[in-house]
C-alpha positions as CSV (number, residue, x, y, z in Angstrom):
1,M,95.9,135.9,108.9
2,L,93.5,136.0,105.5
3,T,92.1,139.4,106.6
4,R,95.5,140.9,106.9
5,V,96.6,139.8,103.6
6,K,93.4,140.8,101.9
7,E,94.0,144.3,103.8
8,S,97.5,144.5,102.2
9,L,96.4,143.4,98.7
10,E,93.5,146.1,98.6
11,K,96.0,148.8,98.6
12,H,97.0,147.5,95.2
13,F,93.9,145.9,93.7
14,A,90.3,147.1,93.5
15,S,88.8,143.6,93.5
16,V,90.1,141.5,96.5
17,S,87.7,139.4,98.7
18,I,87.7,136.6,101.1
19,R,85.5,133.6,99.9
20,G,84.9,129.9,101.4
21,D,84.4,129.2,105.0
22,G,86.5,128.0,107.8
23,D,89.5,126.0,106.7
24,S,88.3,126.5,103.2
25,S,88.6,130.2,103.1
26,F,90.8,131.9,100.6
27,V,91.5,135.4,98.9
28,F,90.5,135.7,95.6
29,V,92.1,138.5,93.7
30,E,91.2,139.8,90.0
31,H,93.1,142.3,88.2
32,C,93.3,142.9,84.2
33,R,91.4,139.8,83.5
34,R,93.8,137.7,85.7
35,A,93.2,136.1,88.8
36,V,94.9,134.5,92.0
37,E,93.4,132.3,94.7
38,L,95.6,132.2,98.1
39,S,95.0,130.3,101.1
40,W,96.9,128.9,104.3
41,N,97.5,125.0,104.1
42,G,98.9,124.7,107.6
43,T,102.7,124.8,106.6
44,G,102.6,127.6,104.0
45,W,100.6,129.7,101.9
46,W,99.3,128.1,98.6
47,L,98.6,130.2,95.4
48,E,96.8,129.2,92.2
49,F,97.0,131.5,89.1
50,W,94.7,132.3,86.0
51,D,95.0,134.0,82.9
52,S,91.5,134.7,82.9
53,A,89.1,135.3,85.7
54,D,86.2,134.6,83.5
55,D,85.7,130.8,83.6
56,E,85.2,129.6,87.2
57,N,85.6,126.0,86.1
58,A,88.9,126.4,84.1
59,P,91.8,125.0,86.0
60,A,94.6,126.9,87.4
61,I,97.5,127.4,84.9
62,A,100.2,127.5,87.8
63,E,100.5,126.9,91.4
64,R,103.1,127.7,94.2
65,T,103.5,127.5,97.9
66,V,105.4,130.3,99.8
67,G,106.2,130.5,103.3
68,T,105.4,133.8,104.4
69,E,102.7,136.3,103.9
70,A,105.1,138.9,102.4
71,E,106.4,136.2,99.4
72,A,102.7,135.4,99.0
73,V,101.8,139.4,98.4
74,D,104.8,139.7,96.4
75,A,103.8,136.8,94.1
76,I,100.4,137.9,93.6
77,K,101.3,141.4,92.7
78,E,103.9,140.3,90.2
79,W,101.4,137.7,88.4
80,L,98.6,140.3,88.2
81,I,100.7,143.2,87.1
82,R,102.7,141.4,84.7
83,R,102.1,141.9,80.8
């Protein structure tokens, strides 16, 4: 699942990677100093949003859960492209 989402996002963003292992794996996307982490929690897609990707220890400024891959990709594109 994560690989399919990663491949979809690579069409829009240069910095897309899968991080972590096993159940702790997530997609990390960076664009214009913003970042998003996307993971599957067993019942839906969980997203965490940052205004700056520079501080790995900074808390996410927003979180959201969506039900489908398409909703997750749309939410990521909206956050990273929004000015």
